[in-house]
C-alpha positions in Angstrom: 35.0 11.4 -38.4 35.9 14.2 -36.0 39.4 14.3 -37.3 38.3 15.5 -40.7 38.4 19.2 -41.4 35.1 20.8 -42.5 36.6 21.2 -46.0 37.6 17.6 -46.3 34.3 16.4 -45.0 32.4 18.5 -47.5 34.7 17.4 -50.4 34.2 13.7 -49.3 30.5 14.1 -49.3 30.2 15.8 -52.7 32.6 13.2 -54.3 30.7 10.3 -52.7 27.5 11.7 -54.2 29.1 12.2 -57.6 30.5 8.7 -57.6 27.2 7.3 -56.4 28.9 5.5 -53.5 26.9 3.4 -51.0 24.0 5.3 -49.6 24.8 4.3 -46.0 28.3 5.9 -46.4 26.8 9.1 -47.9 24.3 9.2 -45.0 27.1 8.8 -42.5 28.9 11.8 -44.0 25.7 13.8 -44.2 25.0 13.1 -40.5 28.4 14.5 -39.5 27.8 17.5 -41.8 24.5 18.2 -40.1 26.1 17.7 -36.6 28.6 20.4 -37.5 25.8 22.7 -38.8 27.5 23.0 -42.2 25.7 24.1 -45.3 25.5 21.6 -48.2 24.6 23.0 -51.6 22.3 20.1 -52.4 21.0 16.9 -50.7 20.3 14.4 -53.6 18.1 11.7 -52.1 19.6 12.3 -48.7 17.7 10.7 -45.8 
């Protein structure tokens, strides 16, 4: 996860949400986004 650029991480998160991928995977991405203190435009059903 640490090897992903911020841009790739954000793109992966947004695409995973759009594609309605597994919620555990989305939460993993979201956890890394929060760890990096990045801003996400929306958190649909994020836990």
